[in-house]
HTML snippet that shows the backbone in 3Dmol.js (N, CA, C, O; Angstrom):
<script src="https://3Dmol.org/build/3Dmol-min.js"></script>
<div id="view" style="width:600px;height:400px;position:relative"></div>
<script>
const pdb = `
ATOM      1  N   ILE A   1       6.444 -14.996   6.212  1.00  0.00           N
ATOM      2  CA  ILE A   1       7.775 -13.895   6.251  1.00  0.00           C
ATOM      3  C   ILE A   1       7.424 -12.839   7.208  1.00  0.00           C
ATOM      4  O   ILE A   1       6.407 -12.208   6.918  1.00  0.00           O
ATOM      5  N   THR A   2       7.894 -12.583   8.033  1.00  0.00           N
ATOM      6  CA  THR A   2       7.518 -11.365   8.929  1.00  0.00           C
ATOM      7  C   THR A   2       8.710 -10.181   9.387  1.00  0.00           C
ATOM      8  O   THR A   2       8.628  -9.248  10.186  1.00  0.00           O
ATOM      9  N   ASP A   3       9.754 -10.614   8.583  1.00  0.00           N
ATOM     10  CA  ASP A   3      11.108  -9.773   8.591  1.00  0.00           C
ATOM     11  C   ASP A   3      10.945  -9.016   7.188  1.00  0.00           C
ATOM     12  O   ASP A   3      10.827  -9.671   6.152  1.00  0.00           O
ATOM     13  N   LYS A   4      10.941  -7.541   7.186  1.00  0.00           N
ATOM     14  CA  LYS A   4      11.524  -6.932   5.926  1.00  0.00           C
ATOM     15  C   LYS A   4      12.625  -7.336   4.846  1.00  0.00           C
ATOM     16  O   LYS A   4      12.539  -7.344   3.618  1.00  0.00           O
ATOM     17  N   SER A   5      13.603  -7.641   5.621  1.00  0.00           N
ATOM     18  CA  SER A   5      14.701  -7.978   5.058  1.00  0.00           C
ATOM     19  C   SER A   5      15.094  -9.556   4.569  1.00  0.00           C
ATOM     20  O   SER A   5      15.982  -9.892   3.786  1.00  0.00           O
ATOM     21  N   GLU A   6      14.240 -10.309   5.218  1.00  0.00           N
ATOM     22  CA  GLU A   6      13.862 -11.692   4.765  1.00  0.00           C
ATOM     23  C   GLU A   6      13.342 -11.380   3.671  1.00  0.00           C
ATOM     24  O   GLU A   6      13.873 -11.811   2.647  1.00  0.00           O
ATOM     25  N   PHE A   7      12.136 -10.529   3.579  1.00  0.00           N
ATOM     26  CA  PHE A   7      11.225 -10.481   2.349  1.00  0.00           C
ATOM     27  C   PHE A   7      11.914  -9.851   1.027  1.00  0.00           C
ATOM     28  O   PHE A   7      11.523 -10.131  -0.107  1.00  0.00           O
ATOM     29  N   THR A   8      12.978  -8.972   1.300  1.00  0.00           N
ATOM     30  CA  THR A   8      13.589  -8.435   0.606  1.00  0.00           C
ATOM     31  C   THR A   8      14.433  -9.572  -0.145  1.00  0.00           C
ATOM     32  O   THR A   8      14.195  -9.790  -1.333  1.00  0.00           O
ATOM     33  N   ALA A   9      15.477 -10.341   0.579  1.00  0.00           N
ATOM     34  CA  ALA A   9      16.288 -11.487   0.148  1.00  0.00           C
ATOM     35  C   ALA A   9      15.409 -12.337  -0.634  1.00  0.00           C
ATOM     36  O   ALA A   9      15.842 -12.557  -1.765  1.00  0.00           O
ATOM     37  N   PHE A  10      14.115 -12.963  -0.306  1.00  0.00           N
ATOM     38  CA  PHE A  10      13.173 -13.824  -0.706  1.00  0.00           C
ATOM     39  C   PHE A  10      13.037 -13.483  -2.136  1.00  0.00           C
ATOM     40  O   PHE A  10      13.278 -14.349  -2.977  1.00  0.00           O
ATOM     41  N   PHE A  11      12.629 -12.157  -2.525  1.00  0.00           N
ATOM     42  CA  PHE A  11      12.492 -11.838  -3.975  1.00  0.00           C
ATOM     43  C   PHE A  11      13.749 -11.206  -4.635  1.00  0.00           C
ATOM     44  O   PHE A  11      13.663 -10.644  -5.727  1.00  0.00           O
ATOM     45  N   THR A  12      14.837 -11.303  -4.000  1.00  0.00           N
ATOM     46  CA  THR A  12      15.895 -10.598  -4.811  1.00  0.00           C
ATOM     47  C   THR A  12      16.960 -11.841  -5.601  1.00  0.00           C
ATOM     48  O   THR A  12      17.308 -12.846  -4.981  1.00  0.00           O
ATOM     49  N   ALA A  13      17.291 -11.635  -6.712  1.00  0.00           N
ATOM     50  CA  ALA A  13      17.992 -12.486  -7.421  1.00  0.00           C
ATOM     51  C   ALA A  13      19.757 -12.546  -6.895  1.00  0.00           C
ATOM     52  O   ALA A  13      20.432 -11.555  -6.617  1.00  0.00           O
ATOM     53  N   LYS A  14      20.173 -13.829  -6.868  1.00  0.00           N
ATOM     54  CA  LYS A  14      21.354 -13.719  -6.115  1.00  0.00           C
ATOM     55  C   LYS A  14      22.465 -13.395  -7.082  1.00  0.00           C
ATOM     56  O   LYS A  14      23.557 -13.067  -6.617  1.00  0.00           O
ATOM     57  N   ASN A  15      22.261 -13.464  -8.538  1.00  0.00           N
ATOM     58  CA  ASN A  15      23.146 -12.895  -9.261  1.00  0.00           C
ATOM     59  C   ASN A  15      22.262 -12.127 -10.420  1.00  0.00           C
ATOM     60  O   ASN A  15      21.628 -12.692 -11.311  1.00  0.00           O
ATOM     61  N   PRO A  16      22.367 -10.679 -10.197  1.00  0.00           N
ATOM     62  CA  PRO A  16      21.746  -9.892 -10.829  1.00  0.00           C
ATOM     63  C   PRO A  16      22.110  -9.687 -12.225  1.00  0.00           C
ATOM     64  O   PRO A  16      21.329  -9.138 -13.002  1.00  0.00           O
ATOM     65  N   GLU A  17      23.514 -10.194 -12.657  1.00  0.00           N
ATOM     66  CA  GLU A  17      23.690 -10.027 -14.090  1.00  0.00           C
ATOM     67  C   GLU A  17      22.974 -11.354 -14.851  1.00  0.00           C
ATOM     68  O   GLU A  17      22.978 -11.232 -16.076  1.00  0.00           O
ATOM     69  N   LYS A  18      22.451 -12.414 -14.424  1.00  0.00           N
ATOM     70  CA  LYS A  18      21.800 -13.534 -14.553  1.00  0.00           C
ATOM     71  C   LYS A  18      20.876 -14.015 -13.720  1.00  0.00           C
ATOM     72  O   LYS A  18      21.030 -15.105 -13.169  1.00  0.00           O
ATOM     73  N   PRO A  19      19.687 -13.169 -13.512  1.00  0.00           N
ATOM     74  CA  PRO A  19      18.876 -13.460 -12.667  1.00  0.00           C
ATOM     75  C   PRO A  19      18.118 -14.684 -12.757  1.00  0.00           C
ATOM     76  O   PRO A  19      17.541 -14.677 -13.845  1.00  0.00           O
ATOM     77  N   GLU A  20      17.895 -15.589 -12.195  1.00  0.00           N
ATOM     78  CA  GLU A  20      17.738 -16.873 -12.186  1.00  0.00           C
ATOM     79  C   GLU A  20      16.065 -16.831 -11.625  1.00  0.00           C
ATOM     80  O   GLU A  20      15.740 -15.729 -11.182  1.00  0.00           O
ATOM     81  N   ILE A  21      15.228 -17.663 -11.604  1.00  0.00           N
ATOM     82  CA  ILE A  21      13.878 -17.634 -11.157  1.00  0.00           C
ATOM     83  C   ILE A  21      14.136 -18.209  -9.721  1.00  0.00           C
ATOM     84  O   ILE A  21      14.598 -19.287  -9.345  1.00  0.00           O
ATOM     85  N   HIS A  22      13.685 -17.136  -9.074  1.00  0.00           N
ATOM     86  CA  HIS A  22      13.536 -17.206  -7.413  1.00  0.00           C
ATOM     87  C   HIS A  22      12.392 -16.539  -6.615  1.00  0.00           C
ATOM     88  O   HIS A  22      11.532 -15.771  -7.046  1.00  0.00           O
ATOM     89  N   GLY A  23      12.575 -17.016  -5.312  1.00  0.00           N
ATOM     90  CA  GLY A  23      11.252 -16.433  -4.600  1.00  0.00           C
ATOM     91  C   GLY A  23      10.231 -17.675  -4.456  1.00  0.00           C
ATOM     92  O   GLY A  23      10.550 -18.835  -4.195  1.00  0.00           O
ATOM     93  N   GLY A  24       8.909 -17.166  -4.689  1.00  0.00           N
ATOM     94  CA  GLY A  24       7.975 -18.208  -4.817  1.00  0.00           C
ATOM     95  C   GLY A  24       6.795 -17.350  -4.363  1.00  0.00           C
ATOM     96  O   GLY A  24       6.570 -16.197  -4.730  1.00  0.00           O
ATOM     97  N   PHE A  25       6.107 -18.054  -3.545  1.00  0.00           N
ATOM     98  CA  PHE A  25       4.943 -17.408  -2.441  1.00  0.00           C
ATOM     99  C   PHE A  25       5.296 -16.996  -1.146  1.00  0.00           C
ATOM    100  O   PHE A  25       5.847 -17.858  -0.461  1.00  0.00           O
ATOM    101  N   ALA A  26       5.118 -15.904  -0.645  1.00  0.00           N
ATOM    102  CA  ALA A  26       5.184 -15.653   0.513  1.00  0.00           C
ATOM    103  C   ALA A  26       3.937 -15.052   1.398  1.00  0.00           C
ATOM    104  O   ALA A  26       3.218 -14.129   1.016  1.00  0.00           O
ATOM    105  N   LEU A  27       3.839 -15.598   2.385  1.00  0.00           N
ATOM    106  CA  LEU A  27       2.614 -15.203   3.344  1.00  0.00           C
ATOM    107  C   LEU A  27       3.059 -14.156   4.276  1.00  0.00           C
ATOM    108  O   LEU A  27       4.104 -14.437   4.863  1.00  0.00           O
ATOM    109  N   SER A  28       2.575 -13.119   4.535  1.00  0.00           N
ATOM    110  CA  SER A  28       3.209 -11.998   5.223  1.00  0.00           C
ATOM    111  C   SER A  28       2.309 -11.255   5.679  1.00  0.00           C
ATOM    112  O   SER A  28       1.286 -11.236   4.995  1.00  0.00           O
ATOM    113  N   PRO A  29       2.314 -10.423   6.894  1.00  0.00           N
ATOM    114  CA  PRO A  29       1.287  -9.438   7.426  1.00  0.00           C
ATOM    115  C   PRO A  29       1.212  -8.184   6.794  1.00  0.00           C
ATOM    116  O   PRO A  29       2.316  -7.775   6.433  1.00  0.00           O
ATOM    117  N   PHE A  30       0.161  -7.366   6.518  1.00  0.00           N
ATOM    118  CA  PHE A  30      -0.038  -6.613   5.507  1.00  0.00           C
ATOM    119  C   PHE A  30      -1.313  -5.857   5.757  1.00  0.00           C
ATOM    120  O   PHE A  30      -2.403  -6.344   6.055  1.00  0.00           O
ATOM    121  N   VAL A  31      -0.929  -4.274   5.548  1.00  0.00           N
ATOM    122  CA  VAL A  31      -1.857  -3.332   5.556  1.00  0.00           C
ATOM    123  C   VAL A  31      -2.224  -2.752   4.228  1.00  0.00           C
ATOM    124  O   VAL A  31      -1.513  -1.859   3.768  1.00  0.00           O
ATOM    125  N   PRO A  32      -3.324  -3.199   3.536  1.00  0.00           N
ATOM    126  CA  PRO A  32      -3.210  -2.419   2.165  1.00  0.00           C
ATOM    127  C   PRO A  32      -3.588  -0.921   2.061  1.00  0.00           C
ATOM    128  O   PRO A  32      -4.118  -0.239   2.938  1.00  0.00           O
ATOM    129  N   GLY A  33      -3.221  -0.552   0.841  1.00  0.00           N
ATOM    130  CA  GLY A  33      -3.535   1.113   0.703  1.00  0.00           C
ATOM    131  C   GLY A  33      -2.454   1.883   0.988  1.00  0.00           C
ATOM    132  O   GLY A  33      -2.706   3.087   1.041  1.00  0.00           O
ATOM    133  N   ASN A  34      -1.271   1.550   1.198  1.00  0.00           N
ATOM    134  CA  ASN A  34      -0.323   2.514   1.902  1.00  0.00           C
ATOM    135  C   ASN A  34       0.684   2.710   0.436  1.00  0.00           C
ATOM    136  O   ASN A  34       1.141   1.736  -0.162  1.00  0.00           O
ATOM    137  N   SER A  35       0.906   4.067   0.031  1.00  0.00           N
ATOM    138  CA  SER A  35       1.502   4.503  -1.115  1.00  0.00           C
ATOM    139  C   SER A  35       3.247   3.833  -0.846  1.00  0.00           C
ATOM    140  O   SER A  35       3.814   3.198  -1.735  1.00  0.00           O
ATOM    141  N   GLU A  36       3.817   4.085   0.345  1.00  0.00           N
ATOM    142  CA  GLU A  36       5.199   3.850   0.356  1.00  0.00           C
ATOM    143  C   GLU A  36       5.235   1.926   0.179  1.00  0.00           C
ATOM    144  O   GLU A  36       6.067   1.369  -0.538  1.00  0.00           O
ATOM    145  N   THR A  37       4.410   1.339   0.803  1.00  0.00           N
ATOM    146  CA  THR A  37       4.204  -0.023   0.299  1.00  0.00           C
ATOM    147  C   THR A  37       4.257  -0.511  -0.927  1.00  0.00           C
ATOM    148  O   THR A  37       4.958  -1.431  -1.347  1.00  0.00           O
ATOM    149  N   GLU A  38       3.403   0.217  -1.544  1.00  0.00           N
ATOM    150  CA  GLU A  38       3.278  -0.124  -3.121  1.00  0.00           C
ATOM    151  C   GLU A  38       4.322   0.063  -3.716  1.00  0.00           C
ATOM    152  O   GLU A  38       4.748  -0.780  -4.507  1.00  0.00           O
ATOM    153  N   ALA A  39       5.043   1.353  -3.436  1.00  0.00           N
ATOM    154  CA  ALA A  39       6.308   1.644  -4.103  1.00  0.00           C
ATOM    155  C   ALA A  39       7.552   0.498  -3.789  1.00  0.00           C
ATOM    156  O   ALA A  39       8.176  -0.024  -4.713  1.00  0.00           O
ATOM    157  N   PHE A  40       7.766   0.245  -2.607  1.00  0.00           N
ATOM    158  CA  PHE A  40       8.477  -0.868  -2.099  1.00  0.00           C
ATOM    159  C   PHE A  40       8.269  -2.178  -2.986  1.00  0.00           C
ATOM    160  O   PHE A  40       9.204  -2.759  -3.536  1.00  0.00           O
ATOM    161  N   LEU A  41       7.037  -2.543  -3.056  1.00  0.00           N
ATOM    162  CA  LEU A  41       6.582  -3.884  -3.751  1.00  0.00           C
ATOM    163  C   LEU A  41       6.952  -3.540  -5.294  1.00  0.00           C
ATOM    164  O   LEU A  41       7.660  -4.334  -5.913  1.00  0.00           O
ATOM    165  N   LYS A  42       6.508  -2.439  -5.873  1.00  0.00           N
ATOM    166  CA  LYS A  42       6.997  -2.305  -7.195  1.00  0.00           C
ATOM    167  C   LYS A  42       8.383  -2.312  -7.456  1.00  0.00           C
ATOM    168  O   LYS A  42       8.558  -2.864  -8.543  1.00  0.00           O
ATOM    169  N   ALA A  43       9.347  -1.983  -6.997  1.00  0.00           N
ATOM    170  CA  ALA A  43      10.592  -1.898  -6.790  1.00  0.00           C
ATOM    171  C   ALA A  43      11.145  -3.464  -6.792  1.00  0.00           C
ATOM    172  O   ALA A  43      12.149  -3.722  -7.457  1.00  0.00           O
ATOM    173  N   LEU A  44      10.709  -4.140  -6.301  1.00  0.00           N
ATOM    174  CA  LEU A  44      11.060  -5.524  -6.080  1.00  0.00           C
ATOM    175  C   LEU A  44      10.303  -6.276  -7.277  1.00  0.00           C
ATOM    176  O   LEU A  44      10.736  -7.403  -7.518  1.00  0.00           O
ATOM    177  N   LYS A  45       9.392  -5.886  -7.947  1.00  0.00           N
ATOM    178  CA  LYS A  45       8.462  -6.573  -8.898  1.00  0.00           C
ATOM    179  C   LYS A  45       7.632  -7.424  -8.281  1.00  0.00           C
ATOM    180  O   LYS A  45       7.416  -8.514  -8.811  1.00  0.00           O
ATOM    181  N   VAL A  46       7.034  -7.091  -7.083  1.00  0.00           N
ATOM    182  CA  VAL A  46       6.435  -8.224  -6.374  1.00  0.00           C
ATOM    183  C   VAL A  46       4.953  -7.650  -6.249  1.00  0.00           C
ATOM    184  O   VAL A  46       4.804  -6.429  -6.241  1.00  0.00           O
ATOM    185  N   SER A  47       3.905  -8.460  -6.155  1.00  0.00           N
ATOM    186  CA  SER A  47       2.800  -7.905  -6.142  1.00  0.00           C
ATOM    187  C   SER A  47       1.806  -8.996  -4.946  1.00  0.00           C
ATOM    188  O   SER A  47       2.134 -10.120  -4.568  1.00  0.00           O
ATOM    189  N   VAL A  48       0.728  -8.328  -4.612  1.00  0.00           N
ATOM    190  CA  VAL A  48      -0.347  -9.128  -3.747  1.00  0.00           C
ATOM    191  C   VAL A  48      -0.939 -10.195  -4.723  1.00  0.00           C
ATOM    192  O   VAL A  48      -1.471  -9.886  -5.789  1.00  0.00           O
ATOM    193  N   ARG A  49      -0.807 -11.445  -4.283  1.00  0.00           N
ATOM    194  CA  ARG A  49      -1.553 -12.395  -5.415  1.00  0.00           C
ATOM    195  C   ARG A  49      -2.755 -12.549  -4.669  1.00  0.00           C
ATOM    196  O   ARG A  49      -3.691 -12.883  -5.396  1.00  0.00           O
ATOM    197  N   CYS A  50      -3.074 -12.411  -3.371  1.00  0.00           N
ATOM    198  CA  CYS A  50      -4.253 -13.060  -2.759  1.00  0.00           C
ATOM    199  C   CYS A  50      -4.549 -12.654  -1.214  1.00  0.00           C
ATOM    200  O   CYS A  50      -3.742 -13.029  -0.362  1.00  0.00           O
ATOM    201  N   ILE A  51      -5.494 -12.026  -0.898  1.00  0.00           N
ATOM    202  CA  ILE A  51      -5.561 -11.733   0.410  1.00  0.00           C
ATOM    203  C   ILE A  51      -6.676 -12.856   0.971  1.00  0.00           C
ATOM    204  O   ILE A  51      -7.880 -12.685   0.781  1.00  0.00           O
ATOM    205  N   PRO A  52      -6.251 -13.787   1.538  1.00  0.00           N
ATOM    206  CA  PRO A  52      -7.204 -14.961   2.150  1.00  0.00           C
ATOM    207  C   PRO A  52      -8.549 -14.343   2.855  1.00  0.00           C
ATOM    208  O   PRO A  52      -8.516 -13.416   3.664  1.00  0.00           O
ATOM    209  N   LEU A  53      -9.667 -14.969   2.440  1.00  0.00           N
ATOM    210  CA  LEU A  53     -11.119 -14.478   2.843  1.00  0.00           C
ATOM    211  C   LEU A  53     -10.971 -15.189   4.426  1.00  0.00           C
ATOM    212  O   LEU A  53     -11.490 -14.678   5.418  1.00  0.00           O
ATOM    213  N   ASP A  54     -10.311 -16.229   4.451  1.00  0.00           N
ATOM    214  CA  ASP A  54     -10.568 -16.646   5.831  1.00  0.00           C
ATOM    215  C   ASP A  54      -9.112 -16.525   6.537  1.00  0.00           C
ATOM    216  O   ASP A  54      -8.233 -17.386   6.511  1.00  0.00           O
ATOM    217  N   GLN A  55      -9.052 -15.139   7.235  1.00  0.00           N
ATOM    218  CA  GLN A  55      -8.124 -14.775   8.152  1.00  0.00           C
ATOM    219  C   GLN A  55      -7.806 -15.502   9.367  1.00  0.00           C
ATOM    220  O   GLN A  55      -6.744 -15.532   9.989  1.00  0.00           O
ATOM    221  N   ALA A  56      -8.832 -16.041   9.580  1.00  0.00           N
ATOM    222  CA  ALA A  56      -8.506 -17.046  10.991  1.00  0.00           C
ATOM    223  C   ALA A  56      -7.636 -17.874  10.864  1.00  0.00           C
ATOM    224  O   ALA A  56      -6.906 -18.074  11.835  1.00  0.00           O
ATOM    225  N   MET A  57      -7.463 -18.495   9.849  1.00  0.00           N
ATOM    226  CA  MET A  57      -6.466 -19.600   9.420  1.00  0.00           C
ATOM    227  C   MET A  57      -4.990 -19.009   9.314  1.00  0.00           C
ATOM    228  O   MET A  57      -4.050 -19.791   9.171  1.00  0.00           O
ATOM    229  N   GLN A  58      -4.798 -17.764   9.376  1.00  0.00           N
ATOM    230  CA  GLN A  58      -3.594 -17.029   9.250  1.00  0.00           C
ATOM    231  C   GLN A  58      -3.012 -16.972  10.870  1.00  0.00           C
ATOM    232  O   GLN A  58      -3.619 -17.424  11.840  1.00  0.00           O
ATOM    233  N   LYS A  59      -1.953 -16.435  10.893  1.00  0.00           N
ATOM    234  CA  LYS A  59      -1.300 -16.569  12.081  1.00  0.00           C
ATOM    235  C   LYS A  59      -1.667 -15.252  13.179  1.00  0.00           C
ATOM    236  O   LYS A  59      -0.921 -14.834  14.064  1.00  0.00           O
ATOM    237  N   GLY A  60      -2.767 -14.850  12.901  1.00  0.00           N
ATOM    238  CA  GLY A  60      -3.571 -13.893  13.875  1.00  0.00           C
ATOM    239  C   GLY A  60      -2.567 -12.384  13.968  1.00  0.00           C
ATOM    240  O   GLY A  60      -1.640 -12.084  13.214  1.00  0.00           O
ATOM    241  N   ALA A  61      -2.917 -11.868  14.736  1.00  0.00           N
ATOM    242  CA  ALA A  61      -2.367 -10.353  15.038  1.00  0.00           C
ATOM    243  C   ALA A  61      -0.927 -10.367  14.855  1.00  0.00           C
ATOM    244  O   ALA A  61      -0.144 -11.203  15.305  1.00  0.00           O
ATOM    245  N   SER A  62      -0.582  -9.019  13.916  1.00  0.00           N
ATOM    246  CA  SER A  62       1.207  -9.047  13.874  1.00  0.00           C
ATOM    247  C   SER A  62       1.165  -7.789  13.478  1.00  0.00           C
ATOM    248  O   SER A  62       0.117  -7.164  13.317  1.00  0.00           O
ATOM    249  N   LYS A  63       2.610  -7.221  13.250  1.00  0.00           N
ATOM    250  CA  LYS A  63       2.695  -5.640  12.523  1.00  0.00           C
ATOM    251  C   LYS A  63       2.708  -5.979  11.081  1.00  0.00           C
ATOM    252  O   LYS A  63       2.961  -7.093  10.624  1.00  0.00           O
ATOM    253  N   CYS A  64       2.404  -4.892  10.393  1.00  0.00           N
ATOM    254  CA  CYS A  64       2.418  -5.105   8.976  1.00  0.00           C
ATOM    255  C   CYS A  64       4.133  -5.123   8.716  1.00  0.00           C
ATOM    256  O   CYS A  64       4.990  -4.575   9.408  1.00  0.00           O
ATOM    257  N   LEU A  65       4.275  -5.772   7.738  1.00  0.00           N
ATOM    258  CA  LEU A  65       5.736  -6.150   7.629  1.00  0.00           C
ATOM    259  C   LEU A  65       6.635  -4.834   6.812  1.00  0.00           C
ATOM    260  O   LEU A  65       7.850  -4.638   6.799  1.00  0.00           O
ATOM    261  N   PHE A  66       5.568  -4.085   6.188  1.00  0.00           N
ATOM    262  CA  PHE A  66       6.199  -2.718   5.766  1.00  0.00           C
ATOM    263  C   PHE A  66       6.114  -1.367   6.359  1.00  0.00           C
ATOM    264  O   PHE A  66       6.948  -0.471   6.230  1.00  0.00           O
ATOM    265  N   THR A  67       4.849  -1.319   7.120  1.00  0.00           N
ATOM    266  CA  THR A  67       4.660   0.085   7.999  1.00  0.00           C
ATOM    267  C   THR A  67       4.740  -0.160   9.277  1.00  0.00           C
ATOM    268  O   THR A  67       4.797   0.879   9.934  1.00  0.00           O
ATOM    269  N   GLY A  68       4.769  -1.217   9.955  1.00  0.00           N
ATOM    270  CA  GLY A  68       4.817  -1.705  11.290  1.00  0.00           C
ATOM    271  C   GLY A  68       3.764  -1.296  12.217  1.00  0.00           C
ATOM    272  O   GLY A  68       3.893  -1.145  13.432  1.00  0.00           O
ATOM    273  N   THR A  69       2.573  -1.110  11.424  1.00  0.00           N
ATOM    274  CA  THR A  69       1.188  -0.915  11.822  1.00  0.00           C
ATOM    275  C   THR A  69       0.544  -2.278  12.372  1.00  0.00           C
ATOM    276  O   THR A  69       0.640  -3.316  11.717  1.00  0.00           O
ATOM    277  N   ASP A  70      -0.016  -2.231  13.417  1.00  0.00           N
ATOM    278  CA  ASP A  70      -0.653  -3.424  14.073  1.00  0.00           C
ATOM    279  C   ASP A  70      -1.819  -3.952  12.930  1.00  0.00           C
ATOM    280  O   ASP A  70      -2.626  -3.099  12.561  1.00  0.00           O
ATOM    281  N   THR A  71      -1.915  -5.152  12.436  1.00  0.00           N
ATOM    282  CA  THR A  71      -2.777  -5.662  11.435  1.00  0.00           C
ATOM    283  C   THR A  71      -3.159  -7.184  11.698  1.00  0.00           C
ATOM    284  O   THR A  71      -2.400  -7.948  12.294  1.00  0.00           O
ATOM    285  N   THR A  72      -4.341  -7.539  11.227  1.00  0.00           N
ATOM    286  CA  THR A  72      -4.946  -9.032  11.420  1.00  0.00           C
ATOM    287  C   THR A  72      -5.121  -9.689   9.989  1.00  0.00           C
ATOM    288  O   THR A  72      -5.659 -10.783   9.819  1.00  0.00           O
ATOM    289  N   THR A  73      -4.601  -8.890   8.976  1.00  0.00           N
ATOM    290  CA  THR A  73      -4.485  -9.163   7.871  1.00  0.00           C
ATOM    291  C   THR A  73      -3.386  -9.658   7.251  1.00  0.00           C
ATOM    292  O   THR A  73      -2.389  -8.940   7.330  1.00  0.00           O
ATOM    293  N   TRP A  74      -3.262 -10.856   6.552  1.00  0.00           N
ATOM    294  CA  TRP A  74      -2.106 -11.330   6.166  1.00  0.00           C
ATOM    295  C   TRP A  74      -2.528 -11.715   4.556  1.00  0.00           C
ATOM    296  O   TRP A  74      -3.542 -12.317   4.202  1.00  0.00           O
ATOM    297  N   ALA A  75      -1.308 -11.117   3.590  1.00  0.00           N
ATOM    298  CA  ALA A  75      -1.535 -11.609   2.347  1.00  0.00           C
ATOM    299  C   ALA A  75      -0.541 -12.465   1.773  1.00  0.00           C
ATOM    300  O   ALA A  75       0.541 -12.719   2.302  1.00  0.00           O
ATOM    301  N   ILE A  76      -0.987 -12.945   0.560  1.00  0.00           N
ATOM    302  CA  ILE A  76       0.101 -13.805  -0.479  1.00  0.00           C
ATOM    303  C   ILE A  76       0.886 -12.883  -1.243  1.00  0.00           C
ATOM    304  O   ILE A  76       0.339 -11.987  -1.885  1.00  0.00           O
ATOM    305  N   PHE A  77       2.344 -13.064  -1.220  1.00  0.00           N
ATOM    306  CA  PHE A  77       2.786 -11.995  -2.404  1.00  0.00           C
ATOM    307  C   PHE A  77       3.530 -13.135  -3.373  1.00  0.00           C
ATOM    308  O   PHE A  77       3.818 -14.270  -2.991  1.00  0.00           O
ATOM    309  N   ALA A  78       3.815 -12.525  -4.890  1.00  0.00           N
ATOM    310  CA  ALA A  78       4.538 -13.317  -5.292  1.00  0.00           C
ATOM    311  C   ALA A  78       5.034 -12.454  -6.510  1.00  0.00           C
ATOM    312  O   ALA A  78       4.427 -11.428  -6.816  1.00  0.00           O
ATOM    313  N   LYS A  79       6.377 -12.968  -7.348  1.00  0.00           N
ATOM    314  CA  LYS A  79       6.822 -12.117  -8.336  1.00  0.00           C
ATOM    315  C   LYS A  79       6.165 -12.510  -9.277  1.00  0.00           C
ATOM    316  O   LYS A  79       5.648 -13.626  -9.226  1.00  0.00           O
ATOM    317  N   ALA A  80       5.985 -11.526 -10.601  1.00  0.00           N
ATOM    318  CA  ALA A  80       5.788 -11.845 -11.925  1.00  0.00           C
ATOM    319  C   ALA A  80       6.862 -12.098 -12.895  1.00  0.00           C
ATOM    320  O   ALA A  80       7.590 -11.136 -13.138  1.00  0.00           O
ATOM    321  N   TYR A  81       7.090 -13.153 -13.467  1.00  0.00           N
ATOM    322  CA  TYR A  81       8.169 -13.473 -14.572  1.00  0.00           C
ATOM    323  C   TYR A  81       7.449 -13.319 -15.908  1.00  0.00           C
ATOM    324  O   TYR A  81       8.055 -13.511 -16.963  1.00  0.00           O
TER     325      TYR A  81
END
`;
const viewer = $3Dmol.createViewer("view");
viewer.addModel(pdb, "pdb");
viewer.setStyle({}, {cartoon: {color: "spectrum"}});
viewer.zoomTo();
viewer.render();
</script>
């Protein structure tokens, strides 16, 4: 996922009154250590599950999904239930 609104929709329940299990794992470009990013993820109850060691297998350079900063780091995100 490379779009912030798509990321939000992926991890947001369709019915907040009866939240179903939704989402899964999302691979997205990421710059670690940003407090605004951490607050955004905390609000969605999402966390980084893994930063793959072999970043060459990822999609290459991109913009951080959260900050817009150039990055070559991609992370796997998921929600804890």
